[in-house]
PDB file of N, CA, C and O in Angstrom, chain B, residues numbered from 101:
ATOM      1  N   MET B 101       0.841  -1.169   0.000  1.00  0.00           N
ATOM      2  CA  MET B 101       0.000   0.000   0.000  1.00  0.00           C
ATOM      3  C   MET B 101       0.894   1.243   0.000  1.00  0.00           C
ATOM      4  O   MET B 101       1.834   1.349   0.788  1.00  0.00           O
ATOM      5  N   THR B 102       0.582   2.175  -0.896  1.00  0.00           N
ATOM      6  CA  THR B 102       1.356   3.403  -1.018  1.00  0.00           C
ATOM      7  C   THR B 102       0.538   4.570  -0.477  1.00  0.00           C
ATOM      8  O   THR B 102      -0.641   4.721  -0.796  1.00  0.00           O
ATOM      9  N   PHE B 103       1.176   5.379   0.335  1.00  0.00           N
ATOM     10  CA  PHE B 103       0.527   6.551   0.900  1.00  0.00           C
ATOM     11  C   PHE B 103       1.213   7.786   0.354  1.00  0.00           C
ATOM     12  O   PHE B 103       2.437   7.906   0.417  1.00  0.00           O
ATOM     13  N   GLN B 104       0.418   8.708  -0.186  1.00  0.00           N
ATOM     14  CA  GLN B 104       0.985   9.928  -0.737  1.00  0.00           C
ATOM     15  C   GLN B 104       0.415  11.125   0.012  1.00  0.00           C
ATOM     16  O   GLN B 104      -0.802  11.271   0.125  1.00  0.00           O
ATOM     17  N   LEU B 105       1.279  11.963   0.512  1.00  0.00           N
ATOM     18  CA  LEU B 105       0.880  13.156   1.249  1.00  0.00           C
ATOM     19  C   LEU B 105       1.045  14.366   0.348  1.00  0.00           C
ATOM     20  O   LEU B 105       2.138  14.627  -0.155  1.00  0.00           O
ATOM     21  N   ASN B 106      -0.038  15.104   0.144  1.00  0.00           N
ATOM     22  CA  ASN B 106      -0.016  16.275  -0.714  1.00  0.00           C
ATOM     23  C   ASN B 106       0.036  17.520   0.167  1.00  0.00           C
ATOM     24  O   ASN B 106      -0.865  17.739   0.976  1.00  0.00           O
ATOM     25  N   LEU B 107       1.072  18.333   0.024  1.00  0.00           N
ATOM     26  CA  LEU B 107       1.261  19.511   0.863  1.00  0.00           C
ATOM     27  C   LEU B 107       1.083  20.807   0.086  1.00  0.00           C
ATOM     28  O   LEU B 107       1.820  21.767   0.310  1.00  0.00           O
ATOM     29  N   ASP B 108       0.123  20.847  -0.817  1.00  0.00           N
ATOM     30  CA  ASP B 108      -0.152  22.079  -1.556  1.00  0.00           C
ATOM     31  C   ASP B 108      -0.658  23.142  -0.593  1.00  0.00           C
ATOM     32  O   ASP B 108      -1.470  22.868   0.290  1.00  0.00           O
ATOM     33  N   LEU B 109      -0.167  24.349  -0.778  1.00  0.00           N
ATOM     34  CA  LEU B 109      -0.603  25.464   0.049  1.00  0.00           C
ATOM     35  C   LEU B 109      -1.886  26.067  -0.508  1.00  0.00           C
ATOM     36  O   LEU B 109      -2.128  26.045  -1.715  1.00  0.00           O
ATOM     37  N   ILE B 110      -2.690  26.597   0.381  1.00  0.00           N
ATOM     38  CA  ILE B 110      -3.896  27.311  -0.029  1.00  0.00           C
ATOM     39  C   ILE B 110      -3.483  28.723  -0.406  1.00  0.00           C
ATOM     40  O   ILE B 110      -2.856  29.418   0.393  1.00  0.00           O
ATOM     41  N   ASP B 111      -3.827  29.159  -1.618  1.00  0.00           N
ATOM     42  CA  ASP B 111      -3.481  30.507  -2.068  1.00  0.00           C
ATOM     43  C   ASP B 111      -4.575  31.510  -1.752  1.00  0.00           C
ATOM     44  O   ASP B 111      -4.291  32.639  -1.349  1.00  0.00           O
ATOM     45  N   ASP B 112      -5.802  31.111  -1.929  1.00  0.00           N
ATOM     46  CA  ASP B 112      -6.953  31.980  -1.699  1.00  0.00           C
ATOM     47  C   ASP B 112      -8.025  31.220  -0.931  1.00  0.00           C
ATOM     48  O   ASP B 112      -8.218  30.018  -1.113  1.00  0.00           O
ATOM     49  N   LYS B 113      -8.716  31.956  -0.068  1.00  0.00           N
ATOM     50  CA  LYS B 113      -9.801  31.354   0.707  1.00  0.00           C
ATOM     51  C   LYS B 113     -10.824  32.452   0.974  1.00  0.00           C
ATOM     52  O   LYS B 113     -10.469  33.525   1.462  1.00  0.00           O
ATOM     53  N   ILE B 114     -12.076  32.194   0.663  1.00  0.00           N
ATOM     54  CA  ILE B 114     -13.141  33.160   0.907  1.00  0.00           C
ATOM     55  C   ILE B 114     -14.088  32.566   1.930  1.00  0.00           C
ATOM     56  O   ILE B 114     -14.545  31.432   1.788  1.00  0.00           O
ATOM     57  N   GLU B 115     -14.378  33.348   2.968  1.00  0.00           N
ATOM     58  CA  GLU B 115     -15.257  32.873   4.034  1.00  0.00           C
ATOM     59  C   GLU B 115     -16.395  33.862   4.243  1.00  0.00           C
ATOM     60  O   GLU B 115     -16.234  35.069   4.061  1.00  0.00           O
ATOM     61  N   PHE B 116     -17.548  33.326   4.627  1.00  0.00           N
ATOM     62  CA  PHE B 116     -18.758  34.111   4.831  1.00  0.00           C
ATOM     63  C   PHE B 116     -19.145  34.062   6.312  1.00  0.00           C
ATOM     64  O   PHE B 116     -19.058  33.017   6.957  1.00  0.00           O
ATOM     65  N   PHE B 117     -19.570  35.206   6.831  1.00  0.00           N
ATOM     66  CA  PHE B 117     -19.936  35.307   8.233  1.00  0.00           C
ATOM     67  C   PHE B 117     -21.269  36.042   8.356  1.00  0.00           C
ATOM     68  O   PHE B 117     -21.595  36.893   7.528  1.00  0.00           O
ATOM     69  N   GLU B 118     -22.046  35.705   9.407  1.00  0.00           N
ATOM     70  CA  GLU B 118     -23.269  36.438   9.689  1.00  0.00           C
ATOM     71  C   GLU B 118     -23.519  36.432  11.188  1.00  0.00           C
ATOM     72  O   GLU B 118     -23.121  35.511  11.902  1.00  0.00           O
ATOM     73  N   ALA B 119     -24.195  37.490  11.649  1.00  0.00           N
ATOM     74  CA  ALA B 119     -24.495  37.613  13.071  1.00  0.00           C
ATOM     75  C   ALA B 119     -25.602  38.642  13.252  1.00  0.00           C
ATOM     76  O   ALA B 119     -25.931  39.396  12.337  1.00  0.00           O
ATOM     77  N   GLU B 120     -26.170  38.654  14.463  1.00  0.00           N
ATOM     78  CA  GLU B 120     -27.225  39.609  14.770  1.00  0.00           C
ATOM     79  C   GLU B 120     -26.696  40.884  15.414  1.00  0.00           C
ATOM     80  O   GLU B 120     -27.468  41.802  15.688  1.00  0.00           O
ATOM     81  N   SER B 121     -25.383  40.952  15.661  1.00  0.00           N
ATOM     82  CA  SER B 121     -24.787  42.192  16.170  1.00  0.00           C
ATOM     83  C   SER B 121     -23.430  42.383  15.497  1.00  0.00           C
ATOM     84  O   SER B 121     -22.761  41.418  15.125  1.00  0.00           O
ATOM     85  N   ILE B 122     -23.044  43.634  15.350  1.00  0.00           N
ATOM     86  CA  ILE B 122     -21.755  43.928  14.716  1.00  0.00           C
ATOM     87  C   ILE B 122     -20.607  43.411  15.580  1.00  0.00           C
ATOM     88  O   ILE B 122     -19.582  42.973  15.057  1.00  0.00           O
ATOM     89  N   LYS B 123     -20.777  43.460  16.903  1.00  0.00           N
ATOM     90  CA  LYS B 123     -19.735  42.969  17.810  1.00  0.00           C
ATOM     91  C   LYS B 123     -19.510  41.468  17.622  1.00  0.00           C
ATOM     92  O   LYS B 123     -18.369  41.011  17.553  1.00  0.00           O
ATOM     93  N   THR B 124     -20.593  40.712  17.542  1.00  0.00           N
ATOM     94  CA  THR B 124     -20.480  39.264  17.336  1.00  0.00           C
ATOM     95  C   THR B 124     -19.847  38.963  15.987  1.00  0.00           C
ATOM     96  O   THR B 124     -19.028  38.051  15.872  1.00  0.00           O
ATOM     97  N   LEU B 125     -20.222  39.728  14.966  1.00  0.00           N
ATOM     98  CA  LEU B 125     -19.634  39.536  13.635  1.00  0.00           C
ATOM     99  C   LEU B 125     -18.131  39.780  13.682  1.00  0.00           C
ATOM    100  O   LEU B 125     -17.356  38.998  13.132  1.00  0.00           O
ATOM    101  N   GLU B 126     -17.719  40.852  14.331  1.00  0.00           N
ATOM    102  CA  GLU B 126     -16.295  41.159  14.458  1.00  0.00           C
ATOM    103  C   GLU B 126     -15.553  40.059  15.204  1.00  0.00           C
ATOM    104  O   GLU B 126     -14.436  39.705  14.829  1.00  0.00           O
ATOM    105  N   GLU B 127     -16.156  39.519  16.248  1.00  0.00           N
ATOM    106  CA  GLU B 127     -15.525  38.439  17.020  1.00  0.00           C
ATOM    107  C   GLU B 127     -15.345  37.191  16.162  1.00  0.00           C
ATOM    108  O   GLU B 127     -14.297  36.547  16.210  1.00  0.00           O
ATOM    109  N   LYS B 128     -16.368  36.848  15.377  1.00  0.00           N
ATOM    110  CA  LYS B 128     -16.274  35.676  14.498  1.00  0.00           C
ATOM    111  C   LYS B 128     -15.156  35.849  13.478  1.00  0.00           C
ATOM    112  O   LYS B 128     -14.378  34.926  13.235  1.00  0.00           O
ATOM    113  N   ILE B 129     -15.082  37.024  12.891  1.00  0.00           N
ATOM    114  CA  ILE B 129     -14.042  37.281  11.883  1.00  0.00           C
ATOM    115  C   ILE B 129     -12.662  37.242  12.528  1.00  0.00           C
ATOM    116  O   ILE B 129     -11.742  36.641  11.974  1.00  0.00           O
ATOM    117  N   GLN B 130     -12.502  37.872  13.690  1.00  0.00           N
ATOM    118  CA  GLN B 130     -11.205  37.889  14.363  1.00  0.00           C
ATOM    119  C   GLN B 130     -10.740  36.482  14.724  1.00  0.00           C
ATOM    120  O   GLN B 130      -9.559  36.163  14.592  1.00  0.00           O
ATOM    121  N   THR B 131     -11.667  35.642  15.179  1.00  0.00           N
ATOM    122  CA  THR B 131     -11.317  34.249  15.490  1.00  0.00           C
ATOM    123  C   THR B 131     -10.789  33.539  14.250  1.00  0.00           C
ATOM    124  O   THR B 131      -9.805  32.803  14.322  1.00  0.00           O
ATOM    125  N   GLN B 132     -11.442  33.761  13.112  1.00  0.00           N
ATOM    126  CA  GLN B 132     -11.019  33.083  11.893  1.00  0.00           C
ATOM    127  C   GLN B 132      -9.708  33.661  11.362  1.00  0.00           C
ATOM    128  O   GLN B 132      -8.924  32.939  10.745  1.00  0.00           O
ATOM    129  N   ILE B 133      -9.461  34.947  11.591  1.00  0.00           N
ATOM    130  CA  ILE B 133      -8.170  35.534  11.209  1.00  0.00           C
ATOM    131  C   ILE B 133      -7.053  34.813  11.959  1.00  0.00           C
ATOM    132  O   ILE B 133      -6.032  34.458  11.372  1.00  0.00           O
ATOM    133  N   GLU B 134      -7.252  34.601  13.247  1.00  0.00           N
ATOM    134  CA  GLU B 134      -6.244  33.888  14.054  1.00  0.00           C
ATOM    135  C   GLU B 134      -6.067  32.455  13.563  1.00  0.00           C
ATOM    136  O   GLU B 134      -4.940  31.968  13.473  1.00  0.00           O
ATOM    137  N   ASN B 135      -7.169  31.774  13.244  1.00  0.00           N
ATOM    138  CA  ASN B 135      -7.086  30.393  12.742  1.00  0.00           C
ATOM    139  C   ASN B 135      -6.334  30.336  11.414  1.00  0.00           C
ATOM    140  O   ASN B 135      -5.539  29.423  11.192  1.00  0.00           O
ATOM    141  N   ASN B 136      -6.577  31.296  10.540  1.00  0.00           N
ATOM    142  CA  ASN B 136      -5.957  31.276   9.220  1.00  0.00           C
ATOM    143  C   ASN B 136      -4.493  31.676   9.231  1.00  0.00           C
ATOM    144  O   ASN B 136      -3.782  31.442   8.254  1.00  0.00           O
ATOM    145  N   LYS B 137      -4.032  32.276  10.322  1.00  0.00           N
ATOM    146  CA  LYS B 137      -2.590  32.572  10.443  1.00  0.00           C
ATOM    147  C   LYS B 137      -1.778  31.282  10.397  1.00  0.00           C
ATOM    148  O   LYS B 137      -0.660  31.263   9.882  1.00  0.00           O
ATOM    149  N   ALA B 138      -2.346  30.203  10.939  1.00  0.00           N
ATOM    150  CA  ALA B 138      -1.655  28.906  10.911  1.00  0.00           C
ATOM    151  C   ALA B 138      -1.489  28.399   9.482  1.00  0.00           C
ATOM    152  O   ALA B 138      -0.570  27.633   9.195  1.00  0.00           O
ATOM    153  N   LEU B 139      -2.379  28.827   8.586  1.00  0.00           N
ATOM    154  CA  LEU B 139      -2.289  28.446   7.170  1.00  0.00           C
ATOM    155  C   LEU B 139      -1.503  29.472   6.362  1.00  0.00           C
ATOM    156  O   LEU B 139      -1.420  29.386   5.137  1.00  0.00           O
ATOM    157  N   MET B 140      -0.921  30.457   7.078  1.00  0.00           N
ATOM    158  CA  MET B 140      -0.145  31.535   6.461  1.00  0.00           C
ATOM    159  C   MET B 140      -0.999  32.362   5.499  1.00  0.00           C
ATOM    160  O   MET B 140      -0.545  32.753   4.424  1.00  0.00           O
ATOM    161  N   LEU B 141      -2.236  32.617   5.904  1.00  0.00           N
ATOM    162  CA  LEU B 141      -3.145  33.443   5.118  1.00  0.00           C
ATOM    163  C   LEU B 141      -3.385  34.756   5.861  1.00  0.00           C
ATOM    164  O   LEU B 141      -3.462  34.776   7.090  1.00  0.00           O
ATOM    165  N   HIS B 142      -3.502  35.843   5.115  1.00  0.00           N
ATOM    166  CA  HIS B 142      -3.829  37.134   5.711  1.00  0.00           C
ATOM    167  C   HIS B 142      -5.058  37.706   5.013  1.00  0.00           C
ATOM    168  O   HIS B 142      -5.443  37.242   3.940  1.00  0.00           O
ATOM    169  N   VAL B 143      -5.665  38.704   5.621  1.00  0.00           N
ATOM    170  CA  VAL B 143      -6.866  39.319   5.052  1.00  0.00           C
ATOM    171  C   VAL B 143      -6.469  40.167   3.846  1.00  0.00           C
ATOM    172  O   VAL B 143      -5.629  41.061   3.943  1.00  0.00           O
ATOM    173  N   HIS B 144      -7.082  39.870   2.730  1.00  0.00           N
ATOM    174  CA  HIS B 144      -6.862  40.640   1.501  1.00  0.00           C
ATOM    175  C   HIS B 144      -7.948  41.709   1.347  1.00  0.00           C
ATOM    176  O   HIS B 144      -7.654  42.849   0.988  1.00  0.00           O
ATOM    177  N   SER B 145      -9.199  41.337   1.620  1.00  0.00           N
ATOM    178  CA  SER B 145     -10.290  42.311   1.540  1.00  0.00           C
ATOM    179  C   SER B 145     -11.473  41.842   2.378  1.00  0.00           C
ATOM    180  O   SER B 145     -11.621  40.657   2.678  1.00  0.00           O
ATOM    181  N   VAL B 146     -12.313  42.813   2.745  1.00  0.00           N
ATOM    182  CA  VAL B 146     -13.519  42.542   3.518  1.00  0.00           C
ATOM    183  C   VAL B 146     -14.662  43.324   2.893  1.00  0.00           C
ATOM    184  O   VAL B 146     -14.510  44.495   2.546  1.00  0.00           O
ATOM    185  N   SER B 147     -15.797  42.673   2.754  1.00  0.00           N
ATOM    186  CA  SER B 147     -17.009  43.323   2.280  1.00  0.00           C
ATOM    187  C   SER B 147     -18.103  43.003   3.286  1.00  0.00           C
ATOM    188  O   SER B 147     -18.225  41.860   3.724  1.00  0.00           O
ATOM    189  N   HIS B 148     -18.899  44.000   3.656  1.00  0.00           N
ATOM    190  CA  HIS B 148     -19.922  43.739   4.663  1.00  0.00           C
ATOM    191  C   HIS B 148     -21.212  44.479   4.329  1.00  0.00           C
ATOM    192  O   HIS B 148     -21.217  45.461   3.588  1.00  0.00           O
ATOM    193  N   GLU B 149     -22.302  43.977   4.900  1.00  0.00           N
ATOM    194  CA  GLU B 149     -23.626  44.565   4.693  1.00  0.00           C
ATOM    195  C   GLU B 149     -24.436  44.448   5.969  1.00  0.00           C
ATOM    196  O   GLU B 149     -24.160  43.608   6.825  1.00  0.00           O
ATOM    197  N   MET B 150     -25.454  45.316   6.083  1.00  0.00           N
ATOM    198  CA  MET B 150     -26.400  45.228   7.171  1.00  0.00           C
ATOM    199  C   MET B 150     -27.794  45.212   6.563  1.00  0.00           C
ATOM    200  O   MET B 150     -28.084  45.957   5.627  1.00  0.00           O
ATOM    201  N   TYR B 151     -28.652  44.358   7.101  1.00  0.00           N
ATOM    202  CA  TYR B 151     -30.024  44.222   6.622  1.00  0.00           C
ATOM    203  C   TYR B 151     -30.955  44.421   7.806  1.00  0.00           C
ATOM    204  O   TYR B 151     -30.702  43.890   8.888  1.00  0.00           O
ATOM    205  N   VAL B 152     -32.027  45.178   7.617  1.00  0.00           N
ATOM    206  CA  VAL B 152     -33.040  45.359   8.659  1.00  0.00           C
ATOM    207  C   VAL B 152     -34.317  44.678   8.177  1.00  0.00           C
ATOM    208  O   VAL B 152     -34.849  45.004   7.117  1.00  0.00           O
ATOM    209  N   SER B 153     -34.799  43.722   8.978  1.00  0.00           N
ATOM    210  CA  SER B 153     -36.025  42.995   8.614  1.00  0.00           C
ATOM    211  C   SER B 153     -37.248  43.892   8.815  1.00  0.00           C
ATOM    212  O   SER B 153     -37.147  44.980   9.383  1.00  0.00           O
ATOM    213  N   GLU B 154     -38.375  43.430   8.351  1.00  0.00           N
ATOM    214  CA  GLU B 154     -39.623  44.174   8.514  1.00  0.00           C
ATOM    215  C   GLU B 154     -39.979  44.364   9.992  1.00  0.00           C
ATOM    216  O   GLU B 154     -40.675  45.314  10.351  1.00  0.00           O
ATOM    217  N   GLU B 155     -39.503  43.464  10.835  1.00  0.00           N
ATOM    218  CA  GLU B 155     -39.750  43.561  12.280  1.00  0.00           C
ATOM    219  C   GLU B 155     -38.752  44.486  12.965  1.00  0.00           C
ATOM    220  O   GLU B 155     -38.848  44.712  14.171  1.00  0.00           O
ATOM    221  N   GLY B 156     -37.799  45.020  12.216  1.00  0.00           N
ATOM    222  CA  GLY B 156     -36.795  45.916  12.783  1.00  0.00           C
ATOM    223  C   GLY B 156     -35.542  45.239  13.296  1.00  0.00           C
ATOM    224  O   GLY B 156     -34.674  45.902  13.864  1.00  0.00           O
ATOM    225  N   ARG B 157     -35.425  43.921  13.109  1.00  0.00           N
ATOM    226  CA  ARG B 157     -34.210  43.195  13.539  1.00  0.00           C
ATOM    227  C   ARG B 157     -33.092  43.428  12.542  1.00  0.00           C
ATOM    228  O   ARG B 157     -33.306  43.411  11.330  1.00  0.00           O
ATOM    229  N   ARG B 158     -31.916  43.643  13.059  1.00  0.00           N
ATOM    230  CA  ARG B 158     -30.740  43.865  12.209  1.00  0.00           C
ATOM    231  C   ARG B 158     -29.947  42.575  12.052  1.00  0.00           C
ATOM    232  O   ARG B 158     -29.794  41.799  12.995  1.00  0.00           O
ATOM    233  N   PHE B 159     -29.454  42.367  10.852  1.00  0.00           N
ATOM    234  CA  PHE B 159     -28.581  41.232  10.551  1.00  0.00           C
ATOM    235  C   PHE B 159     -27.350  41.765   9.838  1.00  0.00           C
ATOM    236  O   PHE B 159     -27.455  42.579   8.920  1.00  0.00           O
ATOM    237  N   TYR B 160     -26.198  41.306  10.262  1.00  0.00           N
ATOM    238  CA  TYR B 160     -24.932  41.734   9.684  1.00  0.00           C
ATOM    239  C   TYR B 160     -24.287  40.552   8.989  1.00  0.00           C
ATOM    240  O   TYR B 160     -24.333  39.424   9.480  1.00  0.00           O
ATOM    241  N   SER B 161     -23.683  40.824   7.834  1.00  0.00           N
ATOM    242  CA  SER B 161     -22.964  39.764   7.129  1.00  0.00           C
ATOM    243  C   SER B 161     -21.670  40.337   6.569  1.00  0.00           C
ATOM    244  O   SER B 161     -21.549  41.540   6.337  1.00  0.00           O
ATOM    245  N   ALA B 162     -20.711  39.450   6.360  1.00  0.00           N
ATOM    246  CA  ALA B 162     -19.423  39.865   5.815  1.00  0.00           C
ATOM    247  C   ALA B 162     -18.832  38.738   4.988  1.00  0.00           C
ATOM    248  O   ALA B 162     -19.058  37.557   5.251  1.00  0.00           O
ATOM    249  N   VAL B 163     -18.068  39.139   3.980  1.00  0.00           N
ATOM    250  CA  VAL B 163     -17.298  38.218   3.162  1.00  0.00           C
ATOM    251  C   VAL B 163     -15.839  38.633   3.329  1.00  0.00           C
ATOM    252  O   VAL B 163     -15.482  39.785   3.086  1.00  0.00           O
ATOM    253  N   VAL B 164     -15.003  37.688   3.744  1.00  0.00           N
ATOM    254  CA  VAL B 164     -13.592  37.981   3.944  1.00  0.00           C
ATOM    255  C   VAL B 164     -12.774  37.136   2.980  1.00  0.00           C
ATOM    256  O   VAL B 164     -12.913  35.914   2.930  1.00  0.00           O
ATOM    257  N   HIS B 165     -11.918  37.808   2.212  1.00  0.00           N
ATOM    258  CA  HIS B 165     -11.039  37.141   1.262  1.00  0.00           C
ATOM    259  C   HIS B 165      -9.657  37.057   1.895  1.00  0.00           C
ATOM    260  O   HIS B 165      -9.019  38.075   2.165  1.00  0.00           O
ATOM    261  N   PHE B 166      -9.209  35.836   2.125  1.00  0.00           N
ATOM    262  CA  PHE B 166      -7.875  35.588   2.678  1.00  0.00           C
ATOM    263  C   PHE B 166      -6.949  35.192   1.531  1.00  0.00           C
ATOM    264  O   PHE B 166      -7.357  34.469   0.623  1.00  0.00           O
ATOM    265  N   LYS B 167      -5.711  35.662   1.573  1.00  0.00           N
ATOM    266  CA  LYS B 167      -4.719  35.310   0.560  1.00  0.00           C
ATOM    267  C   LYS B 167      -3.439  34.855   1.255  1.00  0.00           C
ATOM    268  O   LYS B 167      -3.160  35.225   2.395  1.00  0.00           O
ATOM    269  N   ALA B 168      -2.679  34.050   0.537  1.00  0.00           N
ATOM    270  CA  ALA B 168      -1.411  33.552   1.068  1.00  0.00           C
ATOM    271  C   ALA B 168      -0.394  34.682   1.138  1.00  0.00           C
ATOM    272  O   ALA B 168      -0.333  35.545   0.263  1.00  0.00           O
ATOM    273  N   LYS B 169       0.396  34.654   2.197  1.00  0.00           N
ATOM    274  CA  LYS B 169       1.486  35.621   2.311  1.00  0.00           C
ATOM    275  C   LYS B 169       2.601  35.206   1.374  1.00  0.00           C
ATOM    276  O   LYS B 169       2.982  34.036   1.322  1.00  0.00           O
ATOM    277  N   LYS B 170       3.109  36.152   0.652  1.00  0.00           N
ATOM    278  CA  LYS B 170       4.180  35.828  -0.309  1.00  0.00           C
ATOM    279  C   LYS B 170       5.427  36.571   0.029  1.00  0.00           C
ATOM    280  O   LYS B 170       6.436  36.431  -0.663  1.00  0.00           O
TER     281      LYS B 170
END
């Protein structure tokens, strides 16, 4: 039996986040920034939006593009 280990690096990674408060959204993103440091990825760009439902509830979302450090 032959075992082959592939060590290709991740060059780009896009992650999506959502929360009911901006503070919670920021915490989720910061946690993932720390996790992605182990993969040698840094934040390349962030896009975010806020939506207010008909009931007045706010929802926050963000898309974070991580790229490999070169």
